[in-house]
C-alpha positions in Angstrom: -152.5 -89.4 104.6 -155.0 -86.6 103.6 -158.7 -87.1 103.1 -160.3 -85.8 99.8 -163.9 -84.4 99.5 -165.6 -84.4 96.1 -168.3 -82.0 95.3 -170.7 -82.3 92.9 -171.2 -79.5 90.6 -174.4 -78.6 88.8 -176.1 -75.8 86.7 -179.8 -74.9 86.6 -181.0 -73.6 83.4 -184.0 -71.7 83.1 -185.8 -69.6 80.5 -187.2 -66.1 81.3 -190.8 -65.4 80.9 -190.8 -61.9 79.6 -187.3 -61.8 77.8 -187.2 -65.3 76.6 -183.5 -65.4 77.5 -182.0 -68.6 79.2 -180.5 -67.9 82.7 -178.3 -70.3 84.2 -177.2 -70.6 88.0 -175.3 -73.3 90.1 -177.0 -72.2 93.3 -180.0 -74.5 94.6 -181.7 -71.6 95.7 -182.6 -70.5 92.4 -184.3 -73.9 91.7 -186.3 -73.4 95.0 -187.1 -69.8 93.7 -188.4 -70.8 90.5 -190.7 -73.5 91.9 -192.1 -70.7 94.3 -192.6 -68.6 91.4 -194.3 -71.4 89.4 -196.5 -72.1 92.3 -197.6 -68.3 92.4 -198.3 -68.7 88.7 -200.2 -71.7 88.9 -202.5 -70.2 91.5 -203.1 -67.3 89.4 -204.1 -69.5 86.6 -206.5 -71.5 88.8 -208.0 -68.4 90.2 -208.8 -67.1 86.6 -210.1 -70.5 85.3 -213.6 -70.1 87.2 -216.3 -67.7 85.5 -217.3 -66.9 89.1 -220.8 -67.0 88.3 -221.6 -68.8 91.6 -220.9 -67.7 95.3 -218.7 -70.8 95.6 -216.4 -70.0 92.4 -216.0 -66.5 93.8 -214.6 -67.8 97.0 -212.4 -70.3 95.3 -211.1 -67.8 93.0 -210.5 -65.3 95.7 -208.3 -67.8 97.8 -206.2 -68.8 94.8 -205.4 -65.1 94.0 -204.4 -64.7 97.6 -202.3 -67.7 97.7 -200.6 -66.6 94.5 -199.7 -63.1 96.2 -198.4 -65.2 99.2 -196.0 -67.1 97.2 -194.9 -64.0 95.0 -194.5 -62.3 98.6 -192.4 -64.9 99.9 -190.2 -65.0 97.0 -189.8 -61.3 97.2 -189.0 -61.4 101.1 -186.6 -64.5 101.2 -184.7 -64.8 97.9 -182.2 -62.7 95.7 -183.7 -60.6 93.5 -180.6 -60.9 91.0 -181.7 -64.3 89.7 -183.6 -63.1 86.9 -185.8 -60.3 85.4 -188.8 -62.3 86.6 -187.6 -62.2 90.1 -187.0 -58.6 90.5 -188.3 -56.4 93.1 -190.2 -54.5 90.9 -192.0 -57.3 88.8 -192.4 -59.4 92.1 -194.4 -56.1 93.6 -196.4 -55.7 90.3 -197.6 -59.7 90.5 -198.6 -59.3 94.2 -200.5 -55.9 93.4 -202.3 -57.7 90.6 -203.2 -60.9 92.4 -204.7 -58.9 95.4 -206.6 -56.6 93.1 -208.3 -59.7 91.4 -209.0 -61.2 94.6 -210.7 -57.9 96.0 -212.7 -58.2 92.6 -214.1 -61.3 93.7 -215.2 -60.0 97.0 -216.5 -57.0 95.3 -218.7 -59.3 92.9 -219.5 -61.5 96.2 -220.8 -58.2 98.0 -222.9 -57.1 94.9 -224.4 -60.4 94.7 -225.3 -60.2 98.3 -227.0 -56.7 98.1 -224.6 -55.2 100.6 -224.9 -51.7 101.8 -223.8 -49.1 99.0 -221.3 -47.6 101.0 -219.5 -50.8 101.8 -219.6 -51.8 98.1 -218.1 -48.6 97.1 -215.3 -49.0 99.5 -214.6 -52.3 98.4 -214.4 -51.4 95.0 -212.3 -48.2 95.6 -209.6 -50.6 97.1 -209.8 -52.5 93.9 -208.9 -49.3 92.4 -205.8 -48.7 95.2 -204.2 -52.1 94.3 -204.4 -51.4 90.4 -203.0 -48.0 91.1 -200.1 -49.5 92.7 -199.7 -51.9 89.6 -199.8 -49.1 87.4 -197.0 -47.3 89.1 -194.9 -50.4 88.9 -195.7 -50.8 85.2 -194.7 -47.1 84.8 -191.3 -47.6 86.4 -188.5 -47.2 83.6 -187.0 -50.3 85.0 -190.1 -52.6 84.8 -190.9 -51.2 81.5 -187.3 -52.5 80.1 -187.8 -55.8 81.5 -191.3 -56.2 80.2 -190.6 -55.1 77.0 -193.6 -55.2 74.4 -196.2 -56.3 76.7 -195.7 -53.5 79.2 -198.3 -51.1 77.1 -200.6 -53.7 76.7 -200.6 -54.7 80.4 -200.5 -50.9 81.6 -203.6 -50.1 79.1 -205.5 -53.0 80.7 -204.8 -51.9 84.2 -205.7 -48.4 83.6 -208.8 -49.6 82.1 -209.8 -51.4 85.2 -208.7 -48.5 87.2 -211.3 -46.4 85.4 -214.0 -49.2 85.4 -214.0 -49.5 89.1 -213.5 -46.1 90.0 -217.0 -45.8 88.1 -218.4 -48.5 90.1 -217.1 -47.0 93.4 -218.9 -43.7 92.6 -222.1 -45.3 91.4 -222.5 -46.8 94.8 -221.6 -43.6 96.4 -224.4 -42.0 94.3 -226.8 -44.6 95.6 -225.6 -44.1 99.2 -226.5 -40.5 98.6 -229.8 -41.1 97.4 -230.6 -43.3 100.3 -229.5 -40.2 102.4 -232.0 -37.9 100.3 -228.7 -35.8 99.0 -230.0 -35.8 95.3 -227.3 -33.0 94.4 -224.3 -35.2 95.6 -225.9 -38.5 93.9 -226.0 -36.3 90.6 -222.5 -35.4 91.3 -221.4 -39.0 92.0 -223.3 -40.4 89.0 -221.8 -38.0 86.6 -218.2 -38.9 87.8 -219.1 -42.5 87.4 -220.3 -41.8 83.8 -217.1 -39.9 83.0 -214.7 -42.6 84.3 -216.8 -45.2 82.5 -216.2 -43.4 79.3 -212.4 -43.4 79.7 -212.5 -47.0 80.5 -214.3 -47.8 77.3 -211.6 -45.7 75.1 -208.8 -47.8 76.7 -210.9 -50.9 76.2 -210.3 -50.9 72.3 -208.9 -54.2 71.3 -210.2 -56.2 74.3 -212.3 -59.2 73.8 -216.0 -58.9 72.7 -217.1 -59.9 76.3 -215.4 -57.1 77.8 -216.9 -54.5 75.3 -220.4 -55.9 76.0 -219.8 -55.8 79.9 -218.7 -52.2 79.4 -221.6 -51.2 77.1 -224.2 -52.8 79.7 -222.3 -50.9 82.3 -223.2 -47.9 80.5 -226.7 -48.4 79.6 -227.2 -48.8 83.6 -225.2 -45.7 84.7 -226.6 -43.8 81.9 -230.0 -44.5 82.8 -229.6 -43.7 86.6 -227.9 -40.5 85.6 -230.5 -39.4 83.6 -233.3 -40.4 86.1 -231.5 -38.5 88.6 -230.9 -35.4 86.6 -234.6 -35.5 85.6 -235.7 -35.7 89.4 -233.4 -32.9 90.4 -234.4 -30.7 87.7 -238.1 -30.9 88.2 -238.2 -31.8 91.9 -235.5 -31.4 94.1 -233.6 -28.6 92.5 -230.5 -29.1 94.8 -227.4 -27.7 93.9 -224.9 -30.1 92.3 -221.4 -29.8 94.2 -218.2 -30.4 92.4 -216.6 -33.8 93.3 -213.4 -32.3 94.7 -215.8 -30.9 97.4 -217.2 -34.4 98.1 -215.3 -36.8 100.7 -213.0 -39.2 98.9 -213.9 -42.9 99.0 -211.5 -44.7 101.0 -210.8 -48.5 100.1 -211.6 -51.2 102.4 -208.9 -54.0 102.2 -210.5 -57.2 102.7 -207.9 -59.4 101.1 -204.3 -60.2 102.1 -201.4 -62.4 100.6 -201.9 -65.7 102.3 -198.6 -67.2 103.9 -196.9 -69.9 102.3 -194.5 -72.4 104.1 -192.3 -74.0 101.5 -191.6 -76.8 104.1 -195.1 -77.9 104.5 -195.6 -81.3 103.0 -199.0 -80.5 101.8 -197.5 -77.8 99.3 -194.0 -79.5 98.7 -195.5 -83.1 98.6 -193.3 -86.2 100.1 -189.7 -85.6 100.8 -187.8 -86.9 97.5 -184.9 -87.9 99.8 -186.9 -89.8 102.4 -185.4 -93.1 101.7 -181.8 -91.9 101.4 -180.6 -93.0 104.9 -176.8 -93.1 105.9 -175.2 -96.5 106.5 -174.5 -95.8 109.9 -178.3 -95.5 110.6 -178.8 -98.9 108.7 -176.0 -100.4 110.8 -177.7 -99.0 113.9 -181.2 -100.0 113.1 -180.0 -103.4 112.4 -178.2 -103.7 115.7 -181.3 -102.4 117.3 -183.9 -105.2 115.4 -181.4 -107.7 116.8 -181.4 -106.6 120.4 -185.2 -106.3 120.2 -185.7 -109.8 118.8 -183.4 -111.2 121.4 -185.3 -109.4 124.4 -188.4 -110.6 122.8 -187.2 -114.1 122.5 -186.3 -114.2 126.2 -189.5 -112.6 127.3 -191.6 -115.3 125.3 -189.5 -118.0 127.2 -190.6 -117.0 130.4 -194.2 -116.4 129.4 -194.0 -120.3 128.0 -192.3 -121.5 131.3 -194.9 -119.6 133.6 -197.9 -120.8 131.4 -196.6 -124.3 131.9 -196.2 -123.8 135.6 -199.8 -122.8 135.8 -201.1 -125.6 133.9 -199.6 -128.1 136.1 -200.9 -126.3 139.1 -204.2 -126.3 137.5 -203.8 -130.0 136.8 -203.0 -130.7 140.5 -206.2 -128.8 141.8 -208.2 -130.4 139.1 -209.4 -127.5 137.5 -210.4 -126.6 133.9 -209.6 -123.3 132.4 -213.2 -123.2 131.3 -214.4 -123.5 134.9 -211.8 -120.7 136.3 -212.7 -118.2 133.8 -216.6 -119.0 134.1 -217.8 -116.1 136.4 -221.4 -117.3 136.2 -220.6 -119.8 138.9 -220.1 -117.0 141.4 -223.2 -115.2 140.9 -225.3 -117.3 143.2 -224.5 -119.0 146.8 -223.6 -122.9 146.3 -226.4 -125.1 147.7 -224.1 -126.9 150.2 -223.3 -123.5 151.9 -226.9 -122.8 152.0 -227.7 -126.1 153.8 -224.7 -125.4 156.4 -226.4 -122.1 157.1 -229.8 -123.4 157.7 -228.4 -126.2 159.7 -226.7 -123.4 161.9 -229.6 -121.2 162.0 -231.8 -123.6 164.0 -229.1 -124.2 166.6 -228.5 -120.8 167.7 -226.3 -121.8 170.6 -223.9 -123.8 168.2 -221.1 -121.4 168.5 -221.3 -121.0 172.4 -221.3 -124.6 172.8 -218.4 -124.9 170.7 -216.5 -122.3 172.8 -217.6 -124.4 175.8 -216.4 -127.5 174.5 -213.1 -126.1 173.8 -212.7 -124.7 177.4 -213.7 -128.2 178.7 -211.1 -129.9 176.3 -208.6 -127.3 177.5 -209.4 -128.3 181.1 -209.0 -132.1 180.5 -205.7 -131.3 178.7 -204.4 -129.5 181.9 -205.5 -132.5 184.1 -203.8 -134.9 182.0 -200.6 -133.3 182.0 -200.5 -132.8 185.4 -201.2 -136.5 186.1 -198.6 -137.5 184.0 -196.1 -135.3 185.5 -197.2 -136.6 188.7 -196.7 -140.1 187.7 -193.4 -139.4 186.2 -192.2 -138.0 189.4 -193.3 -141.1 191.5 -191.6 -143.5 188.9 -188.4 -141.3 189.2 -188.7 -141.4 193.1 -189.1 -145.5 193.0 -186.2 -145.9 190.6 -184.1 -144.0 193.0 -185.3 -146.2 195.8 -184.2 -149.2 193.8 -180.9 -148.1 193.0 -180.6 -147.0 196.9 -181.6 -150.7 198.0 -179.2 -152.2 195.7 -176.3 -150.3 197.0 -177.7 -151.1 200.6 -178.0 -155.1 200.5 -175.0 -155.6 198.5 -174.7 -158.5 195.7 -176.6 -161.4 197.5 -178.4 -163.6 195.1 -181.6 -163.2 196.6 -181.2 -159.5 196.9 -180.4 -159.3 193.3 -183.0 -161.3 191.9 -185.5 -159.0 193.9 -184.3 -155.8 192.6 -183.8 -156.8 189.0 -187.6 -157.9 189.0 -188.6 -154.7 190.7 -186.2 -152.8 188.2 -188.0 -154.6 185.1 -191.6 -153.5 186.6 -190.5 -150.1 186.7 -189.0 -150.2 183.1 -192.2 -151.3 181.9 -193.9 -148.5 183.5 -191.5 -146.0 182.2 -192.2 -147.1 178.7 -195.8 -146.8 179.1 -195.4 -143.6 180.6 -193.4 -142.4 177.4 -196.0 -143.7 175.2 -198.6 -141.8 177.1 -196.4 -138.6 177.0 -196.0 -139.0 173.3 -199.6 -139.4 172.9 -199.9 -136.3 175.0 -197.6 -134.1 172.9 -199.4 -135.0 169.8 -202.8 -134.2 171.6 -201.2 -131.0 172.6 -200.3 -130.1 168.9 -203.8 -131.1 167.8 -205.4 -128.9 170.4 -203.3 -126.0 169.5 -204.1 -126.4 165.8 -207.8 -126.7 166.8 -207.9 -123.5 168.8 -206.2 -121.8 166.0 -208.7 -122.9 163.6 -211.5 -122.1 165.8 -210.2 -118.3 166.4 -209.8 -118.1 162.6 -213.1 -118.9 161.6 -215.1 -118.1 164.6 -216.5 -114.8 163.0 -217.6 -116.8 160.0 -219.7 -119.1 162.0 -221.2 -116.4 163.7 -222.0 -114.9 160.1 -223.6 -118.2 158.9 -225.5 -118.6 162.2 
């Protein structure tokens, strides 16, 4: 007889984001990958929702963008890239760099809000440029371009605009640092470069929302004003040579963000287990047996407890004690009056213990004398009885002699009965005397303490 195992087949159907095509797979890993992708997309949307005008908003947005990068990184490193175009290596790298770039933007805004040193702000801004350059390289890849379709050009234009804009911000703050170091020629070179890069950003910003256009125009006014002021100061006051930008040190980025790791098995991420209540029948049976054995054990223990409680109640009744009086600890917080009276009585008679010991010694002597007397009487009585028996044998069986010996034997018998009575009383006295000595030896130290 053969056992047949049936398998359940299923198909997972999803729609690609960029191409709009329907993708079907029968691998549960594809479902997991889709959930991770959606998790990354959700964090990116949450990061973009805040307008980041407050310090807290900047921190929250920065965290969301890093979580998004973490989800895409986990997807890139642990799942197949052949499921769909959305999950290809190139697209995931693009997403990761876009998320890290936006997270670094949040830190740049925070550092500018906190008036950090110009050189640090320049390095943070330069790192934003580096992240977006990586994203731009991914967009320029022919495979990526074919995957993204029409939106590839729009994305590339937007990313290039950001590259020029944040490069302009980096050189603006390098110019500020040069001014702080009184290098006015370098300041003018950096500000000129900042102005040029901002002009390129404005050209690429055509078609962007009005808010972007206004922000770029405001930045142009600020940088243009600083450039004109710096040029006038150098022309009329400092007369320093303006070096070419290529001769100046390049600004190295300072990466302050990272892809936060994602654990797909973390309940705080995945939520409760959907199959937590799906328990095998064998486990149910084992649990039932365990419950029965546990109940049986509890019944046995409770029966023993009830029996011991009943025994304890009977013992308490025999002692005439009430549970309340036994549990009342206040009654033991002071010395009973009766004990105080006994202590007072002993204290006025300091020789009580000594007298008791002497009395016990006298009693012991009397006991010894009585025992010796009883043994002596017993010996004399035995000699008389032996003499009577010898006399009976000597005189024979005459009536007069027999009458005399019977009378004498009767007298000895009465004496024997009295002796046995006294011997029995002496034995009882011996037991009482022993108990008295034992009790005295047991309590003699307590009596001395009370005295």
